[in-house]
N, C-alpha and C positions, 0 to 999 in steps of 0.2 A: 688342873684342866690343861694347862699348857704342857705339862709333862706328858700327859696322855696323848695329845696330838703328836708330839715329837716321837713317841714310842711307836705310834701307828705308822708314821712315815718311814721309820727305820725298818719295820717289819715288811712294808711294801717294797722297799728297795732290796731287801734280802730275797724276797720272793721273785722279783724280776731278775735278779742276778742268777738265781738257780735255773730259771726257764731259758735264759740266753745261753748260746754255746760259748764255751770258754775260748778265749783268745789271748794272745800275748805271751810273754816269756814264761809266765807261770804255767800256762796251759801246755806249752811245749815241754817244759821240764816234767810235768805230771805225765804226759803221754810217753815220754822217753822212759820214765820210771816204770810204766805199766808194760812196755814192749821191749824185748831184748835187742831189737834192731831199730835203727832210726828210720823214720818215715821218709820214703823217697820223694824227692821234689820233681814235679812234672816239668819236662823240658820239651817244648814244641820245636821240632826240627823241620825246616822247610824241605820240600822235595828237590833233590839236586837237578833233575831234568827241567823243573819249572824255573829255576833260578840261573842255571849255567847255560843250558842249550836254548838257543832262540826258538821262538814259537814257529816261525816259518820253516826252520830246519827240521823240527819235530814232525810237522805236517808232511814235509817232503819225504822224510824217512818212512813214515807210515804208509804213504801212498806208494813209495818205491817198492817195499816188499810185497805189497798187494799186486803191483804191476808185474813183478818178477814171477809171482805165482800164476798170473794170467798168461804171461809169455811162456812159462813152462808147460802149462796146459795146452796152449795152441801148438807148441812144438811137438808135444806127444801126439796130438790130433793129426798134425801134418805128417808125422812118421807113420801113423796107422794108415792114413789115406794113401801115402806114397807106396806102402806095401801092397795095397789092394787098389792101385790106381786104375786098373782096367775096369773093375767093378764100379768104382766111384764115378769115373767118366761115363760109363754106360748108363748108370742110374740118372746122372744129371742130363745126359742126352735124351733119355726117355722122358724125363720131366719136361724138357723143352719141346719135344715133339708132341707130348700130350697137351701142352699149352697151345700148340698150333692147331691140333686136330679136335680138341674137346668141344669147342663151340659147334662144330658140325654134328657131333654126337648129340649134344643138347638140342640142336635144331631138329634132328630126326626124331628125338624123343617127344618133342612138342607136337609133331605131326603123327604121333601114334605108333612109331616104329619101336619095337622092343629094344631094351638096353643091349642085350647080347648081339642081336642082328645089326643094330646101329654101330656098335663097336667094331664088329667084324667087317662090315661094309666100309666104314671110314678107314680103318687100318689097311685093308686090302687095297683100296684105291690109292691111299697115300704112298704105301711102299711100292706098288706097281708103277706109279708115276715117277717115283724116285729111281727105280730100276730102269725105266725107259729113258730117263734123262741121262743116266750114266752110260747106257748102251749107245745113245745118240752121240755123246761126246767121243766115246772110243771109236765108233764107226766113222765119224767125221775125220778124226785124226788119222786113222788107218787109210781111209779113202783118199785123203789129200797128202799122204806121206811122200809119194814119189814126186808130186808137183812141188811140195814144200822143200824137198831135198834139192831139186834143181834150182829153185828160187834161192835157197840158202847159199849155194855155191856162187850164184850170180850176185847175191847181196854181199857176200864177203869180198868178192872182187870189186864191186862198186864202192864198198866202204874203204877198201885199201886204196883205190884210186882217189877217193875223196880226201883221205888223210894225206896222200902224197901231194895233191894239188892245194891243200888247205894252207892257211898262213902259219900253221904251227911248225913248219919246217921239218916234217917227219919224212925220212927217206924210206925207200922200199927195202933197203938192206936192214934197217932197224926193225921194220915190221916182220920180215922173215926171221930175224934173230929172235924176236919175242915169240913168234909162233913155234920155233924150234925149242925154245926153253919150256914152253907150256907142254909140248909133246913129250920131252924128256922127263918133265916132272910127273906127268901122268903115268908114263911107263915105269918109272922108278918106284911108284907107289902101288904096284900091282897087288902086293900082299895086303895092304890096307884096304884096297877096293874089294878084295875077296872077303876080308873080315866084315866089311860093310855090307856085302851081299848076304853073308850069314845072318848078321843082325837084322837085315831087311826081311829075311825069311821069317825070323822070329817075330818081327813086328807085324808081318802079314797074318801070322797065326793069332797073335793077340788081337789084331783088328777084326778078324773073323769071329773070335769069341765075343768081343765087345759088341759086334753087330747083332749076333744072336741074342745076347743078353739084353740089348736095347730093345729088340723086337718084342721079346716076351714081357719085359717090364712095361713097355708102352701099352700092350694089350691089357695087362692087369690094371694099370692106372686108368685107362679109359673106361674099363668095365666096372671097377670097384674102387675108384679113387676116394669117394666119400667115406666109405667104411675104413679104408686104410688110414685116412686122416683122423677119424674118430679113434681108432686104435692107437695111433701115434700119440694122441693127447694123454692117454693113460700112462705113458712113460714119464710125463712131466709131474712135478709135485701138485697136489690137489689145489693148493692156494693159487697157483699160476694158471690153472686150466681155463678159467673164464677169460683172462687177458689173452692167452694164446688162441682161444676159440674166436675171439673178436679180431685178432691180428691176422689169422690164417687166411680168411677170404680176401682181405685187402692185399696181402702179399701175393695171392694167386691172381688177383685182378691186375696187379702191377706186372707180374711175369707174363700174363697173357697179352697185355697191351704192348709190352716190350717186344715179344716174339712176333706178333702180328704187324706192328709198326716197322720192325726191322725187315721183315719179309717184304712188305710193300715198298720200302725204300730200296732194298736190294733189287727188286724187280724193275723199278723205274731206272735205277743206275744201269742195270744190265741191258735194258731195252734201248736206252739212249746211246750208250757207248757202243753196243753191238750194231745198232742201226748206222751210227756214224762210220765205224770201220768197214761195214759192209758197203756203204756208198763209196768209200774211198778205194774199194777193191782189195782190201787186205785179206789174205787167206785165213781160214779158220775163224771167221767172224762169229758164227753161232757157238762153237765150243768156247771161244774166248768170252762170249756173253754169259755162258753157263758158269764159267770159272769166276767171272766178276760177281755173279749173283751169289755163289757159295762163299766167296771171300768177303762179301759185305757183312757177314755175320761175325767177323772179327773186327771190332771197331778200330778205326784209324789205320791200323796196320794192313788189314785186308784190302782196303781200297787202294792204298799205295802200291802194294805188291802186285795186285791184279792189273792196275793201270800201267805199271812198269812193264809187266809181261806183254801187254798189248802193244806198247811202244817198241819193245825189242823185236817182236814179230814183224811189226810194220817196218822197222829199220832194216832188218835182215832181208825181208821179202820185197819191199817196195822202195827202199832208199831213204835218204835223210829228210827230204821234203815232206813226204807223206808221214814219216815218223813224227815230225814236228806238228803236223796237223792232228795226228792222233793224240799227241801230248796236249794240245790245246783243247781238244774235245774232252779228254779225261779231266783236266783241270776245271773246265767249265761245269761239268757234271758234278764234280766234287764240291765246287762252290755252291751250286744249286742245292745239293744235299745238305751241306752244313748250315746254310742260311735260310732255307725255305722248307725243305722236306722234313727234316728232323723236328724243328719247332712246330710245324703244322700238323704232322702225322702223330708224332709221339706226344706233343703237347705237354701237359702237366702230369701225365700218367707216370712218367719216369723222370724224377727230378734228381739228376746226378750231375754234379759240376764237371766241366771238361777236365779239370786237373785230377779229379777222382777217377774219371774214365781212363786217363793216361796211366796213372799209377796202378790202377787195378789190372789193366791189360798187361802192363810190364810185370807186375807181381805174378799174375796167372801164367804168363809165358815162361817166367823163370822157374816156377814151381812145377808146372805140368805141361809145358810146351804149348802146341797149338790148341789142344783141348782146353787147357787152363785159360788161355787168352779168350776163347769163345765164351766160356761160362763165367768169366770174372765180372763183366759188367752187369748181367742180369742178377748175379749173386749180390753185388753191391746195391743194386736198385731195390731188391727185395729186403735186404737188411736195413736199408734206409727207411723203407716203408714201415717195417715192423718196429724199429727203434722209435720212430716218430710217433707211431700209434701208442706204444707203451708209455712213452714220456708224457703224452697229452692226456691219455684216458686211464692210465694205471690199470687197476684190476676190474674196470667196468666190463660187464658181460652182456649189457643190454644193447650194444651197438648192433644195428642190423647188418646181416651178412650180405656181402656182395655176390651177385650171381656169377656163375661161370666156373665153379670148382670142378675138379676132375671127377668123372664118373657120375655126374648128376647135375642138377640145376644150381646147386650151391654147396659149399663146404659144410654148411650147417644143417644139411639134411639129416633128420633124425632128432628125437626128443632130447637125448642126453649126449653132450659133446664128448663124454668120456665113456660111452658105451662100448662094449667089446666088439671087435670086428667079427 
């Protein structure tokens, strides 16, 4: 009996040993005997970048090459725009003029005026008004040219006497010597002036082409802006169309608010400064007011240049005392603009930091001259609105569209945002 139990336990142990995988030196020798090659041992090697290169440096490297690709794309885009700068500036100018005139077209549409007639009437009145203003400035300058020339000679003599009698100890001989050097410098650069005249003729031709292109682009944007926007959405990937469809009306609302607010501020500046220099008896008061109005569309720089021009005219024509009074008027109006008019009129529609304004104007001026300085701030304001909307709402397409898009009551007119134009 005891022998039987011992035998059953032995059989059970043999059965368990057969079912268990073999291990140990005997199993290794048996496996080696069955295969002509030794079994490779698994070696886990750590990734060198994970152990040698710090995590912060890896993140900086990955972000760096992505930024280089973005910079290369922007550089290529800048080269393309620079090659067709006349077309680009004309299109941007047409968009700004459309933002200024489109509410009038929408208002006429609400009163039952057809779209085509409302567009033609608004554009005709706008461009006729602009032509009349330009003609008025030229007429005033030509009409007062003889009087201004006489005042210029008297002003130069008065300025010379003031410098001689001033505490700066400037003698009349020094003034005459400086005047002679300026005259000789101008006469020695006659060839450069001729080249500049040829370049100026080319610039006039480009300006005329840009004006015509701006005129036709404005007409089409006023008449068919909604369909142009809907067609533009088709160029974007399908996944991004809902987000762009929601960001477009907000961007247009920001641009419209900027253009209307800037025009109102420019009119107030021109009226205040023009009235002040008119009361002081400075010549060309109305043309200077028009120049101040036009220069106000160039943020920061335009107000300084137009104010300096008014001070120089007052200095030459009326003397130092009235020039100082004009300077005080200009500084007072600029303080009024910076602290009251801009926060009150523009409000929260255009949320751009003053540092961003300065940098954008400088960058636009370096890239595209005066035109680039004019369009830099509205471009930054629109980009800020679009980026903020996309960051907050992502791909949401159910955001209600803001009224006031080009060519109709809103940019979202039509059932399908990506329908063909």
